[in-house]
C-alpha positions in Angstrom: 144.1 41.2 -158.1 144.7 43.8 -155.5 142.1 46.1 -157.0 139.5 43.3 -157.0 140.1 42.8 -153.3 139.5 46.5 -152.7 136.2 46.3 -154.6 135.2 43.2 -152.7 136.2 44.9 -149.4 134.2 48.0 -150.2 131.1 45.8 -151.0 131.6 43.9 -147.8 131.7 47.2 -146.0 128.2 47.9 -147.3 127.2 44.4 -146.0 128.7 45.4 -142.6 126.7 48.6 -142.5 123.5 46.7 -143.3 124.3 44.3 -140.4 124.9 47.4 -138.2 121.4 48.7 -139.1 119.9 45.4 -138.0 122.0 45.2 -134.9 121.1 48.7 -133.8 117.4 47.9 -134.4 117.7 44.7 -132.3 119.3 46.6 -129.5 116.7 49.3 -129.6 113.8 46.8 -129.8 115.2 44.8 -126.9 116.1 47.8 -124.8 114.9 51.4 -124.9 112.4 50.9 -127.7 113.0 54.5 -128.7 111.7 54.0 -132.3 108.4 52.5 -131.0 108.0 55.2 -128.4 108.7 57.9 -131.1 106.1 56.4 -133.5 103.6 55.8 -130.7 103.7 59.4 -129.5 103.2 60.7 -133.0 100.2 58.4 -133.7 98.6 58.8 -130.3 97.4 62.3 -131.2 95.5 60.8 -134.1 93.9 58.0 -132.1 96.1 55.4 -133.9 98.4 52.8 -132.5 101.9 52.0 -133.8 102.7 48.4 -134.6 106.1 47.5 -133.1 106.3 44.5 -135.4 105.8 46.6 -138.5 108.2 49.3 -137.4 111.1 47.0 -136.6 110.1 44.4 -139.2 110.6 47.0 -142.0 114.1 47.9 -140.6 115.0 44.2 -140.5 113.7 43.7 -144.1 115.7 46.7 -145.3 118.9 45.4 -143.6 118.5 41.9 -144.9 117.8 43.0 -148.5 120.7 45.4 -148.4 123.1 42.7 -147.1 122.0 40.2 -149.7 122.4 42.6 -152.6 125.9 43.6 -151.4 127.0 40.0 -150.8 126.0 39.3 -154.4 128.1 42.2 -155.6 131.0 41.1 -153.5 130.7 37.6 -154.8 130.7 38.7 -158.4 133.4 41.4 -158.0 136.4 39.2 -158.8 135.2 37.0 -161.6 132.3 38.8 -163.3 133.3 42.5 -163.1 130.8 43.8 -165.7 127.9 41.9 -164.1 129.0 43.0 -160.7 129.1 46.6 -161.8 125.5 46.3 -163.2 124.3 44.6 -160.0 126.1 47.3 -158.0 124.3 50.1 -159.8 121.0 48.3 -159.1 121.9 47.7 -155.5 122.9 51.4 -155.0 119.5 52.5 -156.5 117.5 50.0 -154.3 119.4 50.6 -151.1 119.3 54.4 -151.5 115.6 54.3 -152.3 114.9 52.3 -149.2 116.9 54.7 -147.0 115.2 57.7 -148.5 111.8 56.0 -148.0 112.6 55.7 -144.3 113.7 59.4 -144.2 110.5 60.8 -145.8 107.8 58.3 -144.9 104.9 60.1 -143.4 101.4 59.1 -142.3 98.9 61.4 -140.6 101.6 64.0 -140.8 103.8 61.8 -138.5 107.2 60.6 -139.5 107.4 57.2 -137.8 111.1 56.9 -138.4 113.4 59.5 -136.9 116.0 60.8 -139.3 118.7 58.7 -137.6 117.1 55.5 -138.9 117.0 56.8 -142.5 120.6 57.9 -142.3 121.6 54.4 -141.0 119.7 52.8 -143.9 121.5 55.1 -146.4 125.0 54.2 -145.2 125.2 50.9 -147.2 124.3 52.8 -150.3 127.1 55.3 -149.7 129.6 52.4 -149.3 128.0 50.8 -152.4 128.6 53.9 -154.5 132.3 53.5 -153.8 132.3 49.8 -154.6 130.4 50.3 -157.8 132.6 53.2 -158.8 135.7 50.9 -158.4 134.0 48.2 -160.4 133.0 50.6 -163.2 136.5 52.2 -163.3 138.1 48.7 -163.7 135.8 47.6 -166.6 
């Protein structure tokens, strides 16, 4: 039982990191708007306008999807270990690919997301690797 709690806690840490991404995006959008300013300055030289809704909406979408996947893994961790491990592998792959996408996305030679946002989006995948490893080890 103790081990299943550590797996669940690790999956919940990934949920917390997903919520952290959303919280930082909310604070940035409500306050300094540094993400929007960064993208706007990059697109301005090409005569294009950045969409604040699209920039922040993508971050919120990534955070919500990550949180839901890791909540599913945490819910399955205790009773359905093998299924939880499979969902954990899928969640790691999805959350990591979303984070990498934010890191490498480019349009007109402009990276609309600074590396910090990609790293923040990758953190749930890092915690998820630990949770999935615990689930697979316990199989």
